[in-house]
N, CA, C and O atoms as a Tinker XYZ file with bonds, in Angstrom:
   524  protein
     1  N      8.122000   -2.641000   36.319000    73     2
     2  CA     7.508000   -1.667000   35.447000    64     1     3
     3  C      8.581000   -1.158000   34.477000    63     2     4     5
     4  O      9.635000   -0.705000   34.923000    81     3
     5  N      8.339000   -1.222000   33.162000    73     3     6
     6  CA     9.359000   -0.785000   32.207000    64     5     7
     7  C      9.553000    0.728000   32.212000    63     6     8     9
     8  O      8.683000    1.492000   32.630000    81     7
     9  N     10.712000    1.122000   31.737000    73     7    10
    10  CA    11.059000    2.531000   31.606000    64     9    11
    11  C     11.031000    2.877000   30.121000    63    10    12    13
    12  O     11.381000    2.041000   29.287000    81    11
    13  N     10.624000    4.088000   29.781000    73    11    14
    14  CA    10.499000    4.514000   28.394000    64    13    15
    15  C     11.194000    5.860000   28.203000    63    14    16    17
    16  O     11.620000    6.502000   29.164000    81    15
    17  N     11.297000    6.270000   26.942000    73    15    18
    18  CA    11.809000    7.588000   26.578000    64    17    19
    19  C     10.730000    8.341000   25.814000    63    18    20    21
    20  O      9.879000    7.726000   25.171000    81    19
    21  N     10.760000    9.662000   25.879000    73    19    22
    22  CA     9.889000   10.486000   25.042000    64    21    23
    23  C     10.773000   11.341000   24.155000    63    22    24    25
    24  O     11.862000   11.754000   24.552000    81    23
    25  N     10.291000   11.601000   22.952000    73    23    26
    26  CA    11.033000   12.424000   22.000000    64    25    27
    27  C     10.036000   13.153000   21.117000    63    26    28    29
    28  O      9.021000   12.584000   20.716000    81    27
    29  N     10.323000   14.404000   20.816000    73    27    30
    30  CA     9.471000   15.195000   19.938000    64    29    31
    31  C      9.704000   14.751000   18.498000    63    30    32    33
    32  O     10.845000   14.583000   18.067000    81    31
    33  N      8.628000   14.566000   17.769000    73    31    34
    34  CA     8.710000   14.202000   16.348000    64    33    35
    35  C      8.889000   15.493000   15.553000    63    34    36    37
    36  O      8.003000   15.898000   14.801000    81    35
    37  N     10.039000   16.128000   15.728000    73    35    38
    38  CA    10.312000   17.424000   15.114000    64    37    39
    39  C     10.315000   17.294000   13.596000    63    38    40    41
    40  O     10.970000   16.414000   13.037000    81    39
    41  N      9.593000   18.159000   12.953000    73    39    42
    42  CA     9.533000   18.162000   11.497000    64    41    43
    43  C      8.402000   17.330000   10.922000    63    42    44    45
    44  O      8.172000   17.358000    9.713000    81    43
    45  N      7.698000   16.598000   11.754000    73    43    46
    46  CA     6.581000   15.781000   11.280000    64    45    47
    47  C      5.312000   16.625000   11.263000    63    46    48    49
    48  O      4.952000   17.257000   12.256000    81    47
    49  N      4.646000   16.620000   10.119000    73    47    50
    50  CA     3.376000   17.338000   10.013000    64    49    51
    51  C      2.197000   16.453000   10.385000    63    50    52    53
    52  O      1.103000   16.946000   10.659000    81    51
    53  N      2.426000   15.129000   10.393000    73    51    54
    54  CA     1.353000   14.185000   10.702000    64    53    55
    55  C      1.969000   12.876000   11.192000    63    54    56    57
    56  O      3.183000   12.684000   11.133000    81    55
    57  N      1.113000   11.985000   11.674000    73    55    58
    58  CA     1.582000   10.657000   12.065000    64    57    59
    59  C      2.121000    9.896000   10.865000    63    58    60    61
    60  O      3.035000    9.082000   11.000000    81    59
    61  N      1.565000   10.156000    9.704000    73    59    62
    62  CA     2.031000    9.499000    8.489000    64    61    63
    63  C      3.488000    9.869000    8.202000    63    62    64    65
    64  O      4.252000    9.037000    7.713000    81    63
    65  N      3.874000   11.102000    8.500000    73    63    66
    66  CA     5.270000   11.511000    8.337000    64    65    67
    67  C      6.190000   10.670000    9.218000    63    66    68    69
    68  O      7.258000   10.246000    8.775000    81    67
    69  N      5.784000   10.431000   10.449000    73    67    70
    70  CA     6.593000    9.625000   11.366000    64    69    71
    71  C      6.712000    8.203000   10.818000    63    70    72    73
    72  O      7.796000    7.619000   10.842000    81    71
    73  N      5.621000    7.648000   10.330000    73    71    74
    74  CA     5.650000    6.297000    9.738000    64    73    75
    75  C      6.617000    6.248000    8.563000    63    74    76    77
    76  O      7.389000    5.299000    8.429000    81    75
    77  N      6.576000    7.259000    7.719000    73    75    78
    78  CA     7.423000    7.274000    6.526000    64    77    79
    79  C      8.899000    7.422000    6.853000    63    78    80    81
    80  O      9.743000    6.975000    6.076000    81    79
    81  N      9.237000    8.040000    7.988000    73    79    82
    82  CA    10.642000    8.163000    8.376000    64    81    83
    83  C     11.304000    6.790000    8.455000    63    82    84    85
    84  O     12.470000    6.631000    8.094000    81    83
    85  N     10.550000    5.802000    8.931000    73    83    86
    86  CA    11.135000    4.489000    9.189000    64    85    87
    87  C     10.673000    3.406000    8.230000    63    86    88    89
    88  O     11.127000    2.266000    8.324000    81    87
    89  N      9.776000    3.741000    7.308000    73    87    90
    90  CA     9.248000    2.744000    6.369000    64    89    91
    91  C     10.378000    2.205000    5.489000    63    90    92    93
    92  O     11.206000    2.956000    4.975000    81    91
    93  N     10.382000    0.900000    5.336000    73    91    94
    94  CA    11.352000    0.258000    4.461000    64    93    95
    95  C     12.729000    0.054000    5.062000    63    94    96    97
    96  O     13.599000   -0.521000    4.409000    81    95
    97  N     12.948000    0.500000    6.261000    73    95    98
    98  CA    14.252000    0.295000    6.908000    64    97    99
    99  C     14.187000   -0.958000    7.771000    63    98   100   101
   100  O     13.243000   -1.145000    8.538000    81    99
   101  N     15.176000   -1.799000    7.644000    73    99   102
   102  CA    15.209000   -3.036000    8.424000    64   101   103
   103  C     15.396000   -2.744000    9.909000    63   102   104   105
   104  O     14.747000   -3.358000   10.756000    81   103
   105  N     16.279000   -1.810000   10.216000    73   103   106
   106  CA    16.549000   -1.461000   11.615000    64   105   107
   107  C     16.599000    0.057000   11.743000    63   106   108   109
   108  O     17.675000    0.646000   11.643000    81   107
   109  N     15.445000    0.703000   11.965000    73   107   110
   110  CA    15.441000    2.160000   12.114000    64   109   111
   111  C     16.276000    2.614000   13.308000    63   110   112   113
   112  O     16.357000    1.934000   14.331000    81   111
   113  N     16.883000    3.761000   13.150000    73   111   114
   114  CA    17.776000    4.299000   14.178000    64   113   115
   115  C     17.429000    5.762000   14.443000    63   114   116   117
   116  O     17.175000    6.534000   13.518000    81   115
   117  N     17.425000    6.120000   15.715000    73   115   118
   118  CA    17.310000    7.512000   16.147000    64   117   119
   119  C     18.622000    7.801000   16.864000    63   118   120   121
   120  O     19.032000    7.042000   17.742000    81   119
   121  N     19.282000    8.895000   16.492000    73   119   122
   122  CA    20.567000    9.185000   17.133000    64   121   123
   123  C     20.410000   10.239000   18.221000    63   122   124   125
   124  O     19.510000   11.078000   18.183000    81   123
   125  N     21.303000   10.167000   19.175000    73   123   126
   126  CA    21.330000   11.105000   20.289000    64   125   127
   127  C     22.783000   11.341000   20.673000    63   126   128   129
   128  O     23.665000   10.570000   20.291000    81   127
   129  N     23.026000   12.378000   21.409000    73   127   130
   130  CA    24.395000   12.722000   21.778000    64   129   131
   131  C     24.945000   11.817000   22.881000    63   130   132   133
   132  O     26.112000   11.427000   22.836000    81   131
   133  N     24.126000   11.488000   23.853000    73   131   134
   134  CA    24.602000   10.725000   25.011000    64   133   135
   135  C     23.802000    9.449000   25.218000    63   134   136   137
   136  O     22.600000    9.410000   24.955000    81   135
   137  N     24.463000    8.427000   25.684000    73   135   138
   138  CA    23.810000    7.168000   26.049000    64   137   139
   139  C     23.037000    7.394000   27.344000    63   138   140   141
   140  O     23.601000    7.880000   28.324000    81   139
   141  N     21.739000    7.043000   27.356000    73   139   142
   142  CA    20.982000    7.213000   28.607000    64   141   143
   143  C     21.627000    6.402000   29.740000    63   142   144   145
   144  O     22.029000    5.257000   29.535000    81   143
   145  N     21.723000    6.991000   30.915000    73   143   146
   146  CA    22.324000    6.292000   32.057000    64   145   147
   147  C     21.549000    5.029000   32.405000    63   146   148   149
   148  O     22.128000    4.060000   32.895000    81   147
   149  N     20.252000    5.034000   32.158000    73   147   150
   150  CA    19.409000    3.885000   32.495000    64   149   151
   151  C     19.118000    3.026000   31.256000    63   150   152   153
   152  O     18.051000    2.421000   31.155000    81   151
   153  N     20.073000    2.976000   30.314000    73   151   154
   154  CA    19.863000    2.266000   29.056000    64   153   155
   155  C     19.576000    0.774000   29.243000    63   154   156   157
   156  O     18.861000    0.183000   28.433000    81   155
   157  N     20.112000    0.163000   30.283000    73   155   158
   158  CA    19.857000   -1.259000   30.517000    64   157   159
   159  C     18.379000   -1.520000   30.812000    63   158   160   161
   160  O     17.860000   -2.585000   30.478000    81   159
   161  N     17.704000   -0.563000   31.428000    73   159   162
   162  CA    16.273000   -0.697000   31.729000    64   161   163
   163  C     15.411000   -0.472000   30.494000    63   162   164   165
   164  O     14.258000   -0.902000   30.451000    81   163
   165  N     15.968000    0.204000   29.485000    73   163   166
   166  CA    15.207000    0.557000   28.293000    64   165   167
   167  C     15.259000   -0.520000   27.215000    63   166   168   169
   168  O     14.247000   -0.823000   26.585000    81   167
   169  N     16.433000   -1.094000   27.007000    73   167   170
   170  CA    16.645000   -2.028000   25.899000    64   169   171
   171  C     15.785000   -3.273000   26.038000    63   170   172   173
   172  O     15.826000   -3.964000   27.056000    81   171
   173  N     15.006000   -3.545000   25.000000    73   171   174
   174  CA    14.184000   -4.753000   24.968000    64   173   175
   175  C     12.898000   -4.680000   25.769000    63   174   176   177
   176  O     12.035000   -5.543000   25.612000    81   175
   177  N     12.743000   -3.683000   26.617000    73   175   178
   178  CA    11.544000   -3.570000   27.448000    64   177   179
   179  C     10.793000   -2.278000   27.225000    63   178   180   181
   180  O      9.563000   -2.254000   27.248000    81   179
   181  N     11.531000   -1.201000   27.010000    73   179   182
   182  CA    10.927000    0.121000   26.900000    64   181   183
   183  C     10.596000    0.501000   25.472000    63   182   184   185
   184  O     10.901000   -0.224000   24.525000    81   183
   185  N      9.968000    1.653000   25.343000    73   183   186
   186  CA     9.601000    2.195000   24.037000    64   185   187
   187  C      9.992000    3.655000   23.952000    63   186   188   189
   188  O     10.173000    4.329000   24.966000    81   187
   189  N     10.120000    4.131000   22.725000    73   187   190
   190  CA    10.331000    5.538000   22.458000    64   189   191
   191  C      8.967000    6.112000   22.103000    63   190   192   193
   192  O      8.410000    5.801000   21.050000    81   191
   193  N      8.430000    6.952000   22.988000    73   191   194
   194  CA     7.113000    7.561000   22.775000    64   193   195
   195  C      7.297000    8.861000   22.019000    63   194   196   197
   196  O      8.120000    9.697000   22.392000    81   195
   197  N      6.524000    9.030000   20.949000    73   195   198
   198  CA     6.625000   10.198000   20.090000    64   197   199
   199  C      5.644000   11.278000   20.527000    63   198   200   201
   200  O      4.461000   11.013000   20.741000    81   199
   201  N      6.155000   12.501000   20.656000    73   199   202
   202  CA     5.338000   13.670000   20.961000    64   201   203
   203  C      5.065000   14.388000   19.649000    63   202   204   205
   204  O      5.991000   14.779000   18.939000    81   203
   205  N      3.796000   14.556000   19.335000    73   203   206
   206  CA     3.401000   15.282000   18.133000    64   205   207
   207  C      2.304000   16.257000   18.525000    63   206   208   209
   208  O      1.276000   15.868000   19.078000    81   207
   209  N      2.534000   17.509000   18.236000    73   207   210
   210  CA     1.580000   18.571000   18.571000    64   209   211
   211  C      1.200000   18.556000   20.052000    63   210   212   213
   212  O      0.024000   18.627000   20.408000    81   211
   213  N      2.207000   18.463000   20.893000    73   211   214
   214  CA     2.081000   18.545000   22.355000    64   213   215
   215  C      1.271000   17.398000   22.966000    63   214   216   217
   216  O      0.577000   17.584000   23.965000    81   215
   217  N      1.366000   16.213000   22.357000    73   215   218
   218  CA     0.703000   15.034000   22.919000    64   217   219
   219  C      1.507000   13.787000   22.566000    63   218   220   221
   220  O      2.078000   13.687000   21.480000    81   219
   221  N      1.543000   12.836000   23.505000    73   219   222
   222  CA     2.107000   11.518000   23.204000    64   221   223
   223  C      1.091000   10.814000   22.315000    63   222   224   225
   224  O     -0.060000   10.649000   22.717000    81   223
   225  N      1.490000   10.394000   21.114000    73   223   226
   226  CA     0.529000    9.836000   20.172000    64   225   227
   227  C      0.884000    8.438000   19.685000    63   226   228   229
   228  O      0.011000    7.708000   19.217000    81   227
   229  N      2.156000    8.056000   19.790000    73   227   230
   230  CA     2.572000    6.747000   19.279000    64   229   231
   231  C      3.862000    6.333000   19.972000    63   230   232   233
   232  O      4.513000    7.132000   20.646000    81   231
   233  N      4.216000    5.057000   19.787000    73   231   234
   234  CA     5.457000    4.568000   20.381000    64   233   235
   235  C      6.140000    3.597000   19.428000    63   234   236   237
   236  O      5.501000    2.955000   18.594000    81   235
   237  N      7.452000    3.509000   19.579000    73   235   238
   238  CA     8.269000    2.552000   18.841000    64   237   239
   239  C      9.059000    1.762000   19.876000    63   238   240   241
   240  O      9.828000    2.361000   20.627000    81   239
   241  N      8.900000    0.427000   19.947000    73   239   242
   242  CA     9.665000   -0.352000   20.917000    64   241   243
   243  C     11.178000   -0.198000   20.700000    63   242   244   245
   244  O     11.658000   -0.222000   19.567000    81   243
   245  N     11.911000   -0.042000   21.794000    73   243   246
   246  CA    13.373000    0.094000   21.738000    64   245   247
   247  C     13.981000   -1.308000   21.733000    63   246   248   249
   248  O     13.727000   -2.110000   22.632000    81   247
   249  N     14.786000   -1.589000   20.709000    73   247   250
   250  CA    15.434000   -2.898000   20.581000    64   249   251
   251  C     16.798000   -2.923000   21.253000    63   250   252   253
   252  O     17.232000   -3.966000   21.743000    81   251
   253  N     17.473000   -1.784000   21.278000    73   251   254
   254  CA    18.799000   -1.727000   21.882000    64   253   255
   255  C     19.498000   -0.422000   21.553000    63   254   256   257
   256  O     18.893000    0.523000   21.046000    81   255
   257  N     20.794000   -0.393000   21.857000    73   255   258
   258  CA    21.608000    0.794000   21.635000    64   257   259
   259  C     22.882000    0.395000   20.913000    63   258   260   261
   260  O     23.351000   -0.736000   21.044000    81   259
   261  N     23.436000    1.313000   20.157000    73   259   262
   262  CA    24.665000    1.050000   19.428000    64   261   263
   263  C     25.423000    2.345000   19.205000    63   262   264   265
   264  O     25.111000    3.378000   19.797000    81   263
   265  N     26.425000    2.269000   18.339000    73   263   266
   266  CA    27.233000    3.437000   18.027000    64   265   267
   267  C     26.791000    4.017000   16.687000    63   266   268   269
   268  O     26.430000    3.280000   15.769000    81   267
   269  N     26.822000    5.321000   16.588000    73   267   270
   270  CA    26.486000    6.016000   15.354000    64   269   271
   271  C     27.691000    6.857000   14.925000    63   270   272   273
   272  O     28.727000    6.850000   15.590000    81   271
   273  N     27.552000    7.565000   13.832000    73   271   274
   274  CA    28.634000    8.407000   13.326000    64   273   275
   275  C     28.965000    9.531000   14.284000    63   274   276   277
   276  O     28.129000    9.968000   15.075000    81   275
   277  N     30.204000    9.989000   14.197000    73   275   278
   278  CA    30.683000   11.151000   14.944000    64   277   279
   279  C     30.515000   11.004000   16.449000    63   278   280   281
   280  O     30.246000   11.990000   17.135000    81   279
   281  N     30.668000    9.795000   16.973000    73   279   282
   282  CA    30.612000    9.572000   18.415000    64   281   283
   283  C     29.229000    9.636000   19.028000    63   282   284   285
   284  O     29.096000    9.673000   20.251000    81   283
   285  N     28.203000    9.651000   18.203000    73   283   286
   286  CA    26.833000    9.701000   18.716000    64   285   287
   287  C     26.364000    8.299000   19.083000    63   286   288   289
   288  O     27.016000    7.307000   18.757000    81   287
   289  N     25.236000    8.233000   19.758000    73   287   290
   290  CA    24.641000    6.965000   20.183000    64   289   291
   291  C     23.414000    6.688000   19.319000    63   290   292   293
   292  O     22.609000    7.586000   19.072000    81   291
   293  N     23.275000    5.460000   18.867000    73   291   294
   294  CA    22.127000    5.051000   18.064000    64   293   295
   295  C     21.122000    4.332000   18.956000    63   294   296   297
   296  O     21.475000    3.395000   19.672000    81   295
   297  N     19.877000    4.773000   18.908000    73   295   298
   298  CA    18.794000    4.074000   19.584000    64   297   299
   299  C     18.112000    3.234000   18.508000    63   298   300   301
   300  O     17.483000    3.779000   17.602000    81   299
   301  N     18.232000    1.920000   18.602000    73   299   302
   302  CA    17.654000    1.009000   17.618000    64   301   303
   303  C     16.200000    0.763000   17.995000    63   302   304   305
   304  O     15.909000    0.306000   19.101000    81   303
   305  N     15.286000    1.066000   17.073000    73   303   306
   306  CA    13.861000    0.915000   17.366000    64   305   307
   307  C     13.201000   -0.021000   16.362000    63   306   308   309
   308  O     13.710000   -0.237000   15.262000    81   307
   309  N     12.073000   -0.564000   16.758000    73   307   310
   310  CA    11.270000   -1.424000   15.892000    64   309   311
   311  C     10.606000   -0.538000   14.835000    63   310   312   313
   312  O     10.153000    0.558000   15.164000    81   311
   313  N     10.535000   -0.982000   13.571000    73   311   314
   314  CA     9.975000   -0.126000   12.522000    64   313   315
   315  C      8.468000    0.120000   12.622000    63   314   316   317
   316  O      7.958000    1.060000   12.011000    81   315
   317  N      7.754000   -0.706000   13.379000    73   315   318
   318  CA     6.303000   -0.536000   13.501000    64   317   319
   319  C      5.980000    0.571000   14.494000    63   318   320   321
   320  O      6.555000    0.636000   15.581000    81   319
   321  N      5.058000    1.433000   14.108000    73   319   322
   322  CA     4.605000    2.513000   14.970000    64   321   323
   323  C      3.302000    2.079000   15.630000    63   322   324   325
   324  O      2.327000    1.781000   14.939000    81   323
   325  N      3.277000    2.040000   16.957000    73   323   326
   326  CA     2.094000    1.616000   17.711000    64   325   327
   327  C      1.365000    2.860000   18.212000    63   326   328   329
   328  O      1.933000    3.660000   18.955000    81   327
   329  N      0.113000    3.020000   17.806000    73   327   330
   330  CA    -0.672000    4.169000   18.271000    64   329   331
   331  C     -1.067000    3.984000   19.728000    63   330   332   333
   332  O     -1.372000    2.875000   20.167000    81   331
   333  N     -1.056000    5.087000   20.473000    73   331   334
   334  CA    -1.433000    5.056000   21.890000    64   333   335
   335  C     -2.533000    6.081000   22.121000    63   334   336   337
   336  O     -2.768000    6.959000   21.291000    81   335
   337  N     -3.201000    5.956000   23.261000    73   335   338
   338  CA    -4.199000    6.962000   23.617000    64   337   339
   339  C     -3.459000    8.278000   23.849000    63   338   340   341
   340  O     -2.531000    8.348000   24.655000    81   339
   341  N     -3.877000    9.299000   23.144000    73   339   342
   342  CA    -3.181000   10.592000   23.217000    64   341   343
   343  C     -3.186000   11.123000   24.647000    63   342   344   345
   344  O     -4.194000   11.082000   25.351000    81   343
   345  N     -2.035000   11.616000   25.040000    73   343   346
   346  CA    -1.881000   12.182000   26.373000    64   345   347
   347  C     -1.060000   13.461000   26.252000    63   346   348   349
   348  O      0.017000   13.434000   25.657000    81   347
   349  N     -1.532000   14.572000   26.796000    73   347   350
   350  CA    -0.787000   15.832000   26.666000    64   349   351
   351  C      0.634000   15.715000   27.219000    63   350   352   353
   352  O      0.866000   15.110000   28.265000    81   351
   353  N      1.577000   16.311000   26.486000    73   351   354
   354  CA     2.985000   16.316000   26.918000    64   353   355
   355  C      3.661000   17.516000   26.274000    63   354   356   357
   356  O      3.559000   17.718000   25.064000    81   355
   357  N      4.341000   18.297000   27.068000    73   355   358
   358  CA     5.050000   19.473000   26.547000    64   357   359
   359  C      6.227000   19.030000   25.673000    63   358   360   361
   360  O      6.831000   17.979000   25.889000    81   359
   361  N      6.520000   19.851000   24.704000    73   359   362
   362  CA     7.677000   19.609000   23.851000    64   361   363
   363  C      8.958000   19.866000   24.654000    63   362   364   365
   364  O      8.960000   20.660000   25.593000    81   363
   365  N     10.030000   19.195000   24.279000    73   363   366
   366  CA    11.322000   19.367000   24.937000    64   365   367
   367  C     12.419000   19.033000   23.945000    63   366   368   369
   368  O     12.150000   18.449000   22.896000    81   367
   369  N     13.642000   19.395000   24.263000    73   367   370
   370  CA    14.770000   19.046000   23.412000    64   369   371
   371  C     15.308000   17.693000   23.828000    63   370   372   373
   372  O     15.277000   17.345000   25.008000    81   371
   373  N     15.802000   16.927000   22.865000    73   371   374
   374  CA    16.389000   15.631000   23.174000    64   373   375
   375  C     15.324000   14.639000   23.600000    63   374   376   377
   376  O     14.228000   14.615000   23.041000    81   375
   377  N     15.647000   13.822000   24.589000    73   375   378
   378  CA    14.709000   12.821000   25.093000    64   377   379
   379  C     14.566000   12.984000   26.598000    63   378   380   381
   380  O     15.399000   13.612000   27.252000    81   379
   381  N     13.512000   12.416000   27.128000    73   379   382
   382  CA    13.260000   12.410000   28.572000    64   381   383
   383  C     12.771000   11.024000   28.953000    63   382   384   385
   384  O     12.190000   10.313000   28.133000    81   383
   385  N     13.006000   10.648000   30.188000    73   383   386
   386  CA    12.494000    9.374000   30.700000    64   385   387
   387  C     10.993000    9.473000   30.940000    63   386   388   389
   388  O     10.461000   10.542000   31.240000    81   387
   389  N     10.325000    8.334000   30.799000    73   387   390
   390  CA     8.899000    8.218000   31.091000    64   389   391
   391  C      8.712000    6.909000   31.851000    63   390   392   393
   392  O      8.976000    5.832000   31.317000    81   391
   393  N      8.266000    7.005000   33.073000    73   391   394
   394  CA     8.034000    5.805000   33.881000    64   393   395
   395  C      6.864000    5.009000   33.298000    63   394   396   397
   396  O      5.940000    5.583000   32.722000    81   395
   397  N      6.912000    3.703000   33.451000    73   395   398
   398  CA     5.880000    2.825000   32.906000    64   397   399
   399  C      4.478000    3.143000   33.397000    63   398   400   401
   400  O      3.519000    3.012000   32.636000    81   399
   401  N      4.337000    3.557000   34.648000    73   399   402
   402  CA     3.006000    3.869000   35.184000    64   401   403
   403  C      2.419000    5.126000   34.546000    63   402   404   405
   404  O      1.202000    5.315000   34.552000    81   403
   405  N      3.279000    5.988000   33.994000    73   403   406
   406  CA     2.825000    7.226000   33.373000    64   405   407
   407  C      2.612000    7.097000   31.864000    63   406   408   409
   408  O      2.126000    8.027000   31.220000    81   407
   409  N      2.974000    5.953000   31.309000    73   407   410
   410  CA     2.863000    5.752000   29.863000    64   409   411
   411  C      1.406000    5.505000   29.465000    63   410   412   413
   412  O      0.686000    4.786000   30.157000    81   411
   413  N      0.972000    6.104000   28.347000    73   411   414
   414  CA    -0.408000    5.881000   27.900000    64   413   415
   415  C     -0.572000    4.478000   27.334000    63   414   416   417
   416  O      0.375000    3.920000   26.780000    81   415
   417  N     -1.766000    3.900000   27.466000    73   415   418
   418  CA    -1.999000    2.553000   26.934000    64   417   419
   419  C     -2.120000    2.557000   25.404000    63   418   420   421
   420  O     -2.472000    3.566000   24.792000    81   419
   421  N     -1.819000    1.407000   24.813000    73   419   422
   422  CA    -1.972000    1.243000   23.364000    64   421   423
   423  C     -3.450000    1.272000   23.006000    63   422   424   425
   424  O     -4.313000    1.030000   23.850000    81   423
   425  N     -3.726000    1.572000   21.744000    73   423   426
   426  CA    -5.109000    1.603000   21.291000    64   425   427
   427  C     -5.641000    0.210000   20.967000    63   426   428   429
   428  O     -6.850000    0.056000   20.791000    81   427
   429  N     -4.793000   -0.802000   20.883000    73   427   430
   430  CA    -5.181000   -2.195000   20.638000    64   429   431
   431  C     -6.107000   -2.336000   19.436000    63   430   432   433
   432  O     -5.791000   -1.853000   18.349000    81   431
   433  N     -7.251000   -2.994000   19.625000    73   431   434
   434  CA    -8.167000   -3.247000   18.513000    64   433   435
   435  C     -8.663000   -1.951000   17.891000    63   434   436   437
   436  O     -8.805000   -1.862000   16.671000    81   435
   437  N     -8.924000   -0.958000   18.709000    73   435   438
   438  CA    -9.384000    0.326000   18.190000    64   437   439
   439  C     -8.306000    0.957000   17.322000    63   438   440   441
   440  O     -8.609000    1.715000   16.400000    81   439
   441  N     -7.055000    0.647000   17.614000    73   439   442
   442  CA    -5.954000    1.212000   16.854000    64   441   443
   443  C     -5.978000    0.814000   15.395000    63   442   444   445
   444  O     -5.565000    1.598000   14.540000    81   443
   445  N     -6.454000   -0.390000   15.083000    73   443   446
   446  CA    -6.510000   -0.827000   13.695000    64   445   447
   447  C     -7.496000    0.016000   12.897000    63   446   448   449
   448  O     -7.206000    0.409000   11.767000    81   447
   449  N     -8.653000    0.295000   13.477000    73   447   450
   450  CA    -9.624000    1.111000   12.755000    64   449   451
   451  C     -9.176000    2.573000   12.716000    63   450   452   453
   452  O     -9.439000    3.284000   11.746000    81   451
   453  N     -8.511000    3.006000   13.759000    73   451   454
   454  CA    -8.005000    4.381000   13.771000    64   453   455
   455  C     -6.874000    4.525000   12.758000    63   454   456   457
   456  O     -6.773000    5.552000   12.087000    81   455
   457  N     -6.033000    3.518000   12.642000    73   455   458
   458  CA    -4.941000    3.576000   11.680000    64   457   459
   459  C     -5.449000    3.666000   10.250000    63   458   460   461
   460  O     -4.738000    4.145000    9.367000    81   459
   461  N     -6.684000    3.205000   10.011000    73   459   462
   462  CA    -7.270000    3.280000    8.677000    64   461   463
   463  C     -7.768000    4.694000    8.358000    63   462   464   465
   464  O     -8.053000    4.999000    7.200000    81   463
   465  N     -7.875000    5.549000    9.362000    73   463   466
   466  CA    -8.311000    6.929000    9.155000    64   465   467
   467  C     -7.228000    7.711000    8.411000    63   466   468   469
   468  O     -6.060000    7.326000    8.444000    81   467
   469  N     -7.598000    8.790000    7.748000    73   467   470
   470  CA    -6.587000    9.650000    7.130000    64   469   471
   471  C     -5.650000   10.208000    8.211000    63   470   472   473
   472  O     -6.113000   10.637000    9.268000    81   471
   473  N     -4.336000   10.205000    7.949000    73   471   474
   474  CA    -3.374000   10.677000    8.951000    64   473   475
   475  C     -3.669000   12.083000    9.469000    63   474   476   477
   476  O     -3.445000   12.367000   10.646000    81   475
   477  N     -4.167000   12.960000    8.606000    73   475   478
   478  CA    -4.467000   14.321000    9.054000    64   477   479
   479  C     -5.570000   14.321000   10.110000    63   478   480   481
   480  O     -5.496000   15.074000   11.081000    81   479
   481  N     -6.592000   13.483000    9.928000    73   479   482
   482  CA    -7.683000   13.388000   10.890000    64   481   483
   483  C     -7.178000   12.841000   12.217000    63   482   484   485
   484  O     -7.573000   13.322000   13.280000    81   483
   485  N     -6.309000   11.838000   12.162000    73   483   486
   486  CA    -5.723000   11.279000   13.390000    64   485   487
   487  C     -4.976000   12.372000   14.139000    63   486   488   489
   488  O     -5.106000   12.497000   15.356000    81   487
   489  N     -4.190000   13.167000   13.407000    73   487   490
   490  CA    -3.443000   14.253000   14.035000    64   489   491
   491  C     -4.342000   15.278000   14.697000    63   490   492   493
   492  O     -4.063000   15.745000   15.801000    81   491
   493  N     -5.432000   15.627000   14.011000    73   491   494
   494  CA    -6.361000   16.621000   14.563000    64   493   495
   495  C     -7.075000   16.080000   15.795000    63   494   496   497
   496  O     -7.233000   16.800000   16.781000    81   495
   497  N     -7.510000   14.813000   15.753000    73   495   498
   498  CA    -8.185000   14.220000   16.908000    64   497   499
   499  C     -7.214000   14.061000   18.072000    63   498   500   501
   500  O     -7.597000   14.238000   19.228000    81   499
   501  N     -5.956000   13.728000   17.775000    73   499   502
   502  CA    -4.937000   13.599000   18.829000    64   501   503
   503  C     -4.663000   14.945000   19.473000    63   502   504   505
   504  O     -4.507000   15.038000   20.691000    81   503
   505  N     -4.604000   15.991000   18.654000    73   503   506
   506  CA    -4.343000   17.333000   19.182000    64   505   507
   507  C     -5.458000   17.766000   20.129000    63   506   508   509
   508  O     -5.221000   18.523000   21.069000    81   507
   509  N     -6.668000   17.286000   19.880000    73   507   510
   510  CA    -7.804000   17.601000   20.744000    64   509   511
   511  C     -7.927000   16.611000   21.903000    63   510   512   513
   512  O     -8.855000   16.702000   22.706000    81   511
   513  N     -6.974000   15.653000   21.989000    73   511   514
   514  CA    -6.962000   14.606000   23.016000    64   513   515
   515  C     -8.222000   13.751000   22.949000    63   514   516   517
   516  O     -8.728000   13.306000   23.979000    81   515
   517  N     -8.730000   13.520000   21.738000    73   515   518
   518  CA    -9.896000   12.674000   21.560000    64   517   519
   519  C     -9.511000   11.245000   21.198000    63   518   520   521
   520  O    -10.377000   10.372000   21.140000    81   519
   521  N     -8.251000   10.996000   20.958000    73   519   522
   522  CA    -7.757000    9.641000   20.699000    64   521   523
   523  C     -6.875000    9.219000   21.837000    63   522   524
   524  O     -6.347000    8.106000   21.829000    81   523
């Protein structure tokens, strides 16, 4: 069972904001202060699940880890944002582990039609845990 991380999408007003953070970047990076102790379980198998408005709403597959400026750690993620079935999750600082059995499933085929919805509507439906 893969291991994942959760992170609050701080500063994002909508899912579209999260998409735009990484749009056009060949290798998007999220920086953190410390390398996760279980990083070997995360790289290539796990995902970074985004918390928006107190719910897990999307994920970015983790490609690996590297070095960033000022001694920080870079979490290399895939630029595509995969929508998941919204699941309530409290906000927290930094990142937290998420076991694979606790991770919400992807929206799959339904995700394509949902992705066509206006980002604000997706955010509102996610906040109500209807997605």
